[in-house]
N, C-alpha and C positions, 0 to 999 in steps of 0.2 A: 852681253856682260853675265848675266847668270846664267844662259846657256853655256857659256866657257867654264864655272865654277862647277854646275853640275857636270861636265864633262871631266873637268881634273877628278873630282870625288869620286866619280863612278871607277876612272883609269885608276887610280889610288885605291881604291878598297879591292876592284879585281888582281891588282897584282898581291898588294895583299894576303888576298886569299887564295890565287893561285900557288904561292910561294909554301903553304899549310896545308893543301889539297890533302895528304896524307893523314890528316888527321880528320877528315870530314867525312860522314854519313851524308848524303843529303839526298831525298828518295822525291820532295818535288819543293825546291825553292825557289824564291827570287820573282823578278817580273814572269819571267816565261815559267817558270814552274817546272824548272830542268833539274834531272836529278845532279849530281858529283859524279867528278870522274872515276870515282872508285867504284860507283852505283855501276855506271856505264860500262867500266871494263868487265866485272861480275857479270853482268847479264848478258854480255858478248863470250864471255867465256862458259856459262850455262848451255845459251844460243848453240855454241859451236862444242858443246860436251867434252870441253879440254879442262878433263878431270885432273892429267898429269900436273897441270900449271894449278889449278883450283889446290889439288893438296899441297904444291909448293908453295901456294901463299901462304900458308900456316907459318911458314918460318921467314919472311919479309920483313923487312922495314915499312912497309908502308901498314900504318894503324888498321886504317878502317878496311883494307882488304883482308886484313888476319881475322877481323872479327866477323865479315860477311863470308870468308871462306868457312871460319867455322859453322854458320849458317848451313851457309848449301850443302857443307861435306855431312854433316848432322843428317839432314834430309833425305840423300843420297843413301847415307846407309840405312837410315828407318826405312826407305824406301826398297833395302835389299838391290841397289841400283850398286852399290860398292860395298866393302869389306875395310875399316879403318884397320889399318896395322898398329904395332903397338907404342911405334913412335909416335904416330898421328896422337893417337889417345891420349900418350903422355903430354904432347905439345896441346892440345885442346883442354885439357886439364889445367896445364901453368897458364893459359890465358885466361881463362876463367876465372883467375885470382891476378892477374895481370894489371898493373897500376900505370900503364901509358896511356897517356891523355889521348881524348876522342871529341868529336865536336857531332851536335847532333843536330840536324836542320830538318822540318817537317811541316814545311805550307810557310807562312813568314813571317811567323812568331811562335813557333814551337822549338824553344832552341835551346839546348842543352851542354853541358861541359861536364863528362863523366871520364870516369876512368875504362879500358877495355873490359875489365872484368864486371864494372857494374854494369855497359851496354848488354854481354852475355848472360848475365843475371837477370835480365827482363827489367832495368831498370827503364822509366819511362813509356815504356810500351812499343818502343822502335825496333827492339827483339824480333816482335808478333810482327809489325810490320814487314820487317826483312821476309821472315820466316813464310808469309803469307805471300810476298812478291816469289819467292824461289821456290816457292810448292808452285805457284801455277807455271813458273817458266818450264819445272821439271816436269810437271805431269804433259803438257804440253811438248817441248823438245826428247822425253826419253818413255814417250807412252810402248815404242816396240822393244822397250832394256829388259 
């Protein structure tokens, strides 16, 4: 009976979280210490060098991917791998003051609900974690650029 209740609870929580996945940035969360779908997707885009797709995410409905795309594009721009155009720079400026809701989770007990603007302005250190993660991936996959 207890196992059944635990299973029902787990499934309910899983479905609730999956419905709002677009609002989550998770680098290592839950029992398996696995990243959220948005982090996995951004990792794959960086590894695949799909810069056009990453640029397009600045304008997407997925709040988590918007934030992560700002991180990645800023790093690529700083490393002179790409040059951001005026439309992208303007969108990044808008996102830095965005009030769109974003949930951040690192580990099991570091949970924050912030605006996208707060995340991008380095609230709670999560932006630093993202920049470190994507700097390493970019250095690994863009060595010859």
